[in-house]
C-alpha positions, 0 to 999 in steps of 0.5 A: 581571596580570588574574585569570581568571574562575572556571572553570565545569564543562564539559558533560562534567563536568556530565554526569558528575555526573548519571550519578554519582547512582543513579536511583531505581526510579521513574525507571527504571520511567518510563524503561522505560515511555517506551521501551516506548511509543516502541517500540510506536508504532514498531511501529504505524507499521511495521504502518501502512506494511505496510498501506498498501503492501499496499493500494497493491499491491492497487490496482495489481493491480486496475487491471491486472485491470480493463484486462485485463477491459476488453480481453477484454470488447471482444474478445468483443463483436467476436466476438459481432458477427461471430457475429451477422452470420454467423447473420443471413447464414445465416438469409437464405440459408436463407430464399432457399433455402426460397423457391427450392425451394417449388413 
């Protein structure tokens, strides 16, 4: 009969040997600092996203207000044209009346 090759430890058993050892204080501190840096970077990414979202909302609001402003400006310009036409008409009528009543 053929002999079976020597058995190698399974990944689970090799992981168990890693956890069997007690980590040193230096390893724990390094792991803690790496975790803290990772969380800090995550909070920076979240804050950057909040800033970008706020900027996008401000830009959209600015575009809306700009469109409203342009519409109102155009409406006011049309009203001014109408008022100037009325003023011109009333000035012409005033001049006609003034010249008609002069002796």
